[in-house]
N, CA, C and O atoms as a GROMACS GRO file, in nm:
protein
  312
    1MET      N    1  -2.426  -3.056  -1.532
    1MET     CA    2  -2.443  -2.929  -1.456
    1MET      C    3  -2.335  -2.773  -1.501
    1MET      O    4  -2.226  -2.770  -1.444
    2HIS      N    5  -2.358  -2.687  -1.569
    2HIS     CA    6  -2.255  -2.540  -1.625
    2HIS      C    7  -2.246  -2.536  -1.550
    2HIS      O    8  -2.326  -2.596  -1.478
    3VAL      N    9  -2.144  -2.463  -1.498
    3VAL     CA   10  -2.113  -2.329  -1.393
    3VAL      C   11  -2.076  -2.223  -1.438
    3VAL      O   12  -1.966  -2.206  -1.490
    4HIS      N   13  -2.166  -2.132  -1.423
    4HIS     CA   14  -2.141  -2.001  -1.469
    4HIS      C   15  -2.099  -1.864  -1.317
    4HIS      O   16  -2.166  -1.827  -1.220
    5ALA      N   17  -1.997  -1.836  -1.353
    5ALA     CA   18  -1.970  -1.721  -1.259
    5ALA      C   19  -2.045  -1.643  -1.277
    5ALA      O   20  -2.139  -1.652  -1.357
    6SER      N   21  -2.003  -1.490  -1.159
    6SER     CA   22  -2.124  -1.367  -1.232
    6SER      C   23  -2.060  -1.286  -1.381
    6SER      O   24  -2.113  -1.189  -1.435
    7ASP      N   25  -2.011  -1.314  -1.399
    7ASP     CA   26  -1.940  -1.266  -1.572
    7ASP      C   27  -1.966  -1.385  -1.634
    7ASP      O   28  -1.916  -1.366  -1.744
    8GLY      N   29  -2.017  -1.508  -1.635
    8GLY     CA   30  -1.992  -1.579  -1.762
    8GLY      C   31  -1.927  -1.735  -1.685
    8GLY      O   32  -1.896  -1.764  -1.569
    9HIS      N   33  -1.926  -1.826  -1.846
    9HIS     CA   34  -1.941  -1.953  -1.804
    9HIS      C   35  -1.793  -2.001  -1.763
    9HIS      O   36  -1.699  -1.936  -1.809
   10VAL      N   37  -1.760  -2.142  -1.656
   10VAL     CA   38  -1.630  -2.133  -1.593
   10VAL      C   39  -1.613  -2.272  -1.576
   10VAL      O   40  -1.512  -2.320  -1.525
   11GLY      N   41  -1.720  -2.344  -1.621
   11GLY     CA   42  -1.664  -2.518  -1.592
   11GLY      C   43  -1.834  -2.561  -1.622
   11GLY      O   44  -1.943  -2.508  -1.640
   12THR      N   45  -1.767  -2.693  -1.615
   12THR     CA   46  -1.929  -2.813  -1.528
   12THR      C   47  -1.902  -2.893  -1.382
   12THR      O   48  -1.793  -2.939  -1.349
   13VAL      N   49  -2.009  -2.900  -1.313
   13VAL     CA   50  -1.979  -2.974  -1.204
   13VAL      C   51  -1.924  -3.139  -1.224
   13VAL      O   52  -2.007  -3.213  -1.276
   14ASP      N   53  -1.820  -3.186  -1.196
   14ASP     CA   54  -1.791  -3.324  -1.230
   14ASP      C   55  -1.839  -3.397  -1.094
   14ASP      O   56  -1.856  -3.517  -1.115
   15GLU      N   57  -1.871  -3.348  -0.926
   15GLU     CA   58  -1.864  -3.414  -0.833
   15GLU      C   59  -1.908  -3.358  -0.739
   15GLU      O   60  -1.901  -3.235  -0.737
   16LEU      N   61  -1.964  -3.423  -0.637
   16LEU     CA   62  -1.973  -3.352  -0.506
   16LEU      C   63  -1.957  -3.401  -0.394
   16LEU      O   64  -1.973  -3.518  -0.360
   17VAL      N   65  -1.915  -3.283  -0.312
   17VAL     CA   66  -1.841  -3.333  -0.189
   17VAL      C   67  -1.935  -3.326  -0.049
   17VAL      O   68  -1.995  -3.224  -0.015
   18VAL      N   69  -1.938  -3.443   0.020
   18VAL     CA   70  -1.989  -3.411   0.112
   18VAL      C   71  -1.973  -3.469   0.254
   18VAL      O   72  -1.935  -3.586   0.254
   19ASP      N   73  -1.989  -3.422   0.359
   19ASP     CA   74  -1.900  -3.419   0.511
   19ASP      C   75  -1.887  -3.561   0.529
   19ASP      O   76  -1.925  -3.658   0.465
   20SER      N   77  -1.825  -3.545   0.631
   20SER     CA   78  -1.802  -3.678   0.673
   20SER      C   79  -1.894  -3.770   0.663
   20SER      O   80  -1.888  -3.872   0.595
   21GLU      N   81  -2.003  -3.725   0.749
   21GLU     CA   82  -2.134  -3.833   0.789
   21GLU      C   83  -2.211  -3.845   0.661
   21GLU      O   84  -2.307  -3.922   0.655
   22GLY      N   85  -2.176  -3.778   0.566
   22GLY     CA   86  -2.296  -3.822   0.464
   22GLY      C   87  -2.421  -3.744   0.457
   22GLY      O   88  -2.524  -3.777   0.399
   23GLU      N   89  -2.391  -3.614   0.537
   23GLU     CA   90  -2.531  -3.561   0.554
   23GLU      C   91  -2.540  -3.424   0.424
   23GLU      O   92  -2.625  -3.419   0.336
   24ILE      N   93  -2.442  -3.335   0.443
   24ILE     CA   94  -2.449  -3.205   0.361
   24ILE      C   95  -2.369  -3.212   0.282
   24ILE      O   96  -2.280  -3.297   0.290
   25ILE      N   97  -2.375  -3.123   0.182
   25ILE     CA   98  -2.299  -3.118   0.075
   25ILE      C   99  -2.224  -2.994   0.146
   25ILE      O  100  -2.272  -2.901   0.210
   26THR      N  101  -2.084  -3.026   0.112
   26THR     CA  102  -2.050  -2.890   0.135
   26THR      C  103  -1.978  -2.839   0.033
   26THR      O  104  -1.941  -2.728   0.072
   27HIS      N  105  -1.920  -2.868  -0.127
   27HIS     CA  106  -1.867  -2.848  -0.209
   27HIS      C  107  -1.911  -2.883  -0.352
   27HIS      O  108  -1.998  -2.970  -0.359
   28LEU      N  109  -1.866  -2.830  -0.467
   28LEU     CA  110  -1.894  -2.903  -0.588
   28LEU      C  111  -1.790  -2.918  -0.600
   28LEU      O  112  -1.714  -2.850  -0.531
   29LEU      N  113  -1.739  -3.013  -0.690
   29LEU     CA  114  -1.603  -3.023  -0.770
   29LEU      C  115  -1.612  -2.975  -0.904
   29LEU      O  116  -1.703  -3.028  -0.967
   30MET      N  117  -1.544  -2.890  -0.967
   30MET     CA  118  -1.571  -2.885  -1.101
   30MET      C  119  -1.442  -2.875  -1.181
   30MET      O  120  -1.351  -2.799  -1.148
   31ARG      N  121  -1.438  -2.968  -1.305
   31ARG     CA  122  -1.319  -3.042  -1.375
   31ARG      C  123  -1.304  -2.893  -1.493
   31ARG      O  124  -1.387  -2.827  -1.555
   32LYS      N  125  -1.164  -2.889  -1.480
   32LYS     CA  126  -1.142  -2.782  -1.539
   32LYS      C  127  -0.993  -2.840  -1.645
   32LYS      O  128  -0.902  -2.916  -1.612
   33GLY      N  129  -1.021  -2.758  -1.801
   33GLY     CA  130  -0.864  -2.797  -1.848
   33GLY      C  131  -0.913  -2.902  -1.934
   33GLY      O  132  -1.030  -2.941  -1.939
   34HIS      N  133  -0.792  -2.952  -2.018
   34HIS     CA  134  -0.802  -3.001  -2.136
   34HIS      C  135  -0.753  -3.160  -2.121
   34HIS      O  136  -0.713  -3.190  -2.009
   35LEU      N  137  -0.753  -3.244  -2.201
   35LEU     CA  138  -0.740  -3.390  -2.190
   35LEU      C  139  -0.587  -3.423  -2.081
   35LEU      O  140  -0.581  -3.498  -1.983
   36TRP      N  141  -0.484  -3.344  -2.138
   36TRP     CA  142  -0.355  -3.374  -2.027
   36TRP      C  143  -0.335  -3.305  -1.946
   36TRP      O  144  -0.234  -3.308  -1.876
   37GLY      N  145  -0.450  -3.206  -1.933
   37GLY     CA  146  -0.404  -3.132  -1.821
   37GLY      C  147  -0.542  -3.070  -1.740
   37GLY      O  148  -0.566  -2.950  -1.721
   38LYS      N  149  -0.619  -3.176  -1.702
   38LYS     CA  150  -0.764  -3.158  -1.602
   38LYS      C  151  -0.709  -3.139  -1.452
   38LYS      O  152  -0.602  -3.180  -1.409
   39LYS      N  153  -0.784  -3.084  -1.400
   39LYS     CA  154  -0.768  -3.045  -1.267
   39LYS      C  155  -0.910  -3.008  -1.206
   39LYS      O  156  -0.989  -2.948  -1.279
   40ASP      N  157  -0.949  -3.045  -1.067
   40ASP     CA  158  -1.080  -3.009  -0.994
   40ASP      C  159  -1.028  -2.937  -0.931
   40ASP      O  160  -0.909  -2.934  -0.898
   41ILE      N  161  -1.131  -2.854  -0.903
   41ILE     CA  162  -1.161  -2.651  -0.830
   41ILE      C  163  -1.282  -2.704  -0.762
   41ILE      O  164  -1.388  -2.748  -0.806
   42ALA      N  165  -1.234  -2.687  -0.637
   42ALA     CA  166  -1.319  -2.708  -0.503
   42ALA      C  167  -1.428  -2.573  -0.515
   42ALA      O  168  -1.376  -2.462  -0.531
   43ILE      N  169  -1.573  -2.583  -0.506
   43ILE     CA  170  -1.638  -2.444  -0.537
   43ILE      C  171  -1.720  -2.484  -0.372
   43ILE      O  172  -1.787  -2.588  -0.362
   44PRO      N  173  -1.706  -2.399  -0.264
   44PRO     CA  174  -1.773  -2.368  -0.202
   44PRO      C  175  -1.940  -2.370  -0.187
   44PRO      O  176  -1.975  -2.257  -0.221
   45VAL      N  177  -2.048  -2.441  -0.155
   45VAL     CA  178  -2.171  -2.423  -0.157
   45VAL      C  179  -2.215  -2.291  -0.123
   45VAL      O  180  -2.320  -2.246  -0.168
   46SER      N  181  -2.136  -2.224  -0.041
   46SER     CA  182  -2.181  -2.077   0.055
   46SER      C  183  -2.185  -1.987  -0.076
   46SER      O  184  -2.243  -1.879  -0.067
   47ASP      N  185  -2.093  -2.045  -0.269
   47ASP     CA  186  -2.060  -1.933  -0.334
   47ASP      C  187  -2.141  -1.957  -0.442
   47ASP      O  188  -2.121  -1.918  -0.557
   48ILE      N  189  -2.214  -2.007  -0.409
   48ILE     CA  190  -2.411  -2.060  -0.525
   48ILE      C  191  -2.504  -1.957  -0.491
   48ILE      O  192  -2.558  -1.955  -0.380
   49GLU      N  193  -2.525  -1.872  -0.578
   49GLU     CA  194  -2.614  -1.802  -0.588
   49GLU      C  195  -2.755  -1.871  -0.615
   49GLU      O  196  -2.839  -1.852  -0.527
   50GLU      N  197  -2.793  -1.948  -0.726
   50GLU     CA  198  -2.909  -2.020  -0.755
   50GLU      C  199  -2.882  -2.126  -0.825
   50GLU      O  200  -2.783  -2.117  -0.898
   51ILE      N  201  -2.945  -2.234  -0.826
   51ILE     CA  202  -2.944  -2.347  -0.934
   51ILE      C  203  -3.053  -2.372  -0.988
   51ILE      O  204  -3.173  -2.358  -0.964
   52TYR      N  205  -2.994  -2.408  -1.061
   52TYR     CA  206  -3.203  -2.453  -1.214
   52TYR      C  207  -3.152  -2.586  -1.240
   52TYR      O  208  -3.051  -2.624  -1.180
   53SER      N  209  -3.203  -2.653  -1.315
   53SER     CA  210  -3.218  -2.770  -1.350
   53SER      C  211  -3.058  -2.830  -1.433
   53SER      O  212  -3.018  -2.945  -1.416
   54ASP      N  213  -3.004  -2.754  -1.498
   54ASP     CA  214  -2.882  -2.786  -1.591
   54ASP      C  215  -2.770  -2.648  -1.546
   54ASP      O  216  -2.660  -2.652  -1.602
   55THR      N  217  -2.791  -2.557  -1.471
   55THR     CA  218  -2.724  -2.430  -1.395
   55THR      C  219  -2.664  -2.412  -1.302
   55THR      O  220  -2.757  -2.415  -1.222
   56VAL      N  221  -2.556  -2.391  -1.230
   56VAL     CA  222  -2.537  -2.331  -1.100
   56VAL      C  223  -2.473  -2.198  -1.151
   56VAL      O  224  -2.389  -2.193  -1.241
   57ASN      N  225  -2.522  -2.092  -1.083
   57ASN     CA  226  -2.488  -1.997  -1.102
   57ASN      C  227  -2.437  -1.932  -0.972
   57ASN      O  228  -2.509  -1.936  -0.872
   58LEU      N  229  -2.287  -1.857  -0.967
   58LEU     CA  230  -2.216  -1.828  -0.895
   58LEU      C  231  -2.226  -1.708  -0.817
   58LEU      O  232  -2.291  -1.622  -0.876
   59LYS      N  233  -2.182  -1.670  -0.696
   59LYS     CA  234  -2.206  -1.513  -0.658
   59LYS      C  235  -2.072  -1.454  -0.700
   59LYS      O  236  -2.080  -1.340  -0.745
   60VAL      N  237  -1.955  -1.508  -0.695
   60VAL     CA  238  -1.837  -1.516  -0.779
   60VAL      C  239  -1.823  -1.468  -0.929
   60VAL      O  240  -1.911  -1.496  -1.011
   61ASP      N  241  -1.722  -1.404  -0.961
   61ASP     CA  242  -1.684  -1.369  -1.062
   61ASP      C  243  -1.552  -1.464  -1.120
   61ASP      O  244  -1.483  -1.500  -1.024
   62LYS      N  245  -1.499  -1.515  -1.253
   62LYS     CA  246  -1.443  -1.591  -1.280
   62LYS      C  247  -1.312  -1.577  -1.222
   62LYS      O  248  -1.257  -1.683  -1.193
   63LYS      N  249  -1.230  -1.439  -1.193
   63LYS     CA  250  -1.090  -1.395  -1.128
   63LYS      C  251  -1.116  -1.526  -0.994
   63LYS      O  252  -1.043  -1.623  -0.972
   64SER      N  253  -1.259  -1.482  -0.913
   64SER     CA  254  -1.278  -1.523  -0.767
   64SER      C  255  -1.215  -1.703  -0.821
   64SER      O  256  -1.130  -1.763  -0.756
   65VAL      N  257  -1.275  -1.756  -0.939
   65VAL     CA  258  -1.280  -1.906  -0.899
   65VAL      C  259  -1.128  -1.948  -0.962
   65VAL      O  260  -1.100  -2.063  -0.994
   66LYS      N  261  -1.061  -1.866  -0.971
   66LYS     CA  262  -0.940  -1.898  -1.053
   66LYS      C  263  -0.866  -1.960  -0.890
   66LYS      O  264  -0.800  -2.063  -0.878
   67GLU      N  265  -0.896  -1.879  -0.801
   67GLU     CA  266  -0.858  -1.889  -0.644
   67GLU      C  267  -0.869  -1.972  -0.586
   67GLU      O  268  -0.789  -2.004  -0.498
   68TYR      N  269  -1.005  -2.051  -0.625
   68TYR     CA  270  -1.034  -2.197  -0.522
   68TYR      C  271  -0.947  -2.280  -0.560
   68TYR      O  272  -0.890  -2.290  -0.669
   69PRO      N  273  -0.937  -2.361  -0.430
   69PRO     CA  274  -0.830  -2.479  -0.386
   69PRO      C  275  -0.869  -2.572  -0.530
   69PRO      O  276  -0.983  -2.592  -0.572
   70ILE      N  277  -0.771  -2.612  -0.580
   70ILE     CA  278  -0.708  -2.753  -0.680
   70ILE      C  279  -0.718  -2.858  -0.570
   70ILE      O  280  -0.658  -2.842  -0.464
   71VAL      N  281  -0.812  -2.993  -0.602
   71VAL     CA  282  -0.817  -3.067  -0.498
   71VAL      C  283  -0.786  -3.218  -0.588
   71VAL      O  284  -0.847  -3.262  -0.686
   72PRO      N  285  -0.665  -3.275  -0.514
   72PRO     CA  286  -0.643  -3.373  -0.601
   72PRO      C  287  -0.753  -3.502  -0.550
   72PRO      O  288  -0.774  -3.541  -0.435
   73VAL      N  289  -0.814  -3.550  -0.680
   73VAL     CA  290  -0.905  -3.665  -0.700
   73VAL      C  291  -0.846  -3.786  -0.764
   73VAL      O  292  -0.780  -3.778  -0.868
   74LYS      N  293  -0.870  -3.910  -0.696
   74LYS     CA  294  -0.832  -4.007  -0.720
   74LYS      C  295  -0.980  -4.077  -0.802
   74LYS      O  296  -1.090  -4.105  -0.755
   75ARG      N  297  -0.928  -4.089  -0.942
   75ARG     CA  298  -1.094  -4.176  -1.004
   75ARG      C  299  -1.024  -4.369  -1.009
   75ARG      O  300  -0.914  -4.403  -0.964
   76HIS      N  301  -1.109  -4.446  -1.065
   76HIS     CA  302  -1.124  -4.554  -1.034
   76HIS      C  303  -1.122  -4.563  -1.237
   76HIS      O  304  -1.098  -4.679  -1.269
   77HIS      N  305  -1.130  -4.520  -1.295
   77HIS     CA  306  -1.140  -4.503  -1.432
   77HIS      C  307  -1.009  -4.430  -1.517
   77HIS      O  308  -0.984  -4.443  -1.636
   78GLU      N  309  -0.933  -4.349  -1.414
   78GLU     CA  310  -0.841  -4.305  -1.477
   78GLU      C  311  -0.744  -4.393  -1.426
   78GLU      O  312  -0.627  -4.384  -1.465
   0.00000   0.00000   0.00000
């Protein structure tokens, strides 16, 4: 899914983060960067304005997205 801030495209959804009981989605993980400099950014679901079949629209602008925490994610395929 594409992720759009209030002022334009910022990335794509890579994974979902669920609470420890596996019942509630708490964050979307958006992967940004290029082949050698990728990073995962955690977007709280409270900052989502609306979701369509292929797009997530955020309530915040691109500058705010840059301030989201970078989350270390270990993947088995990397």
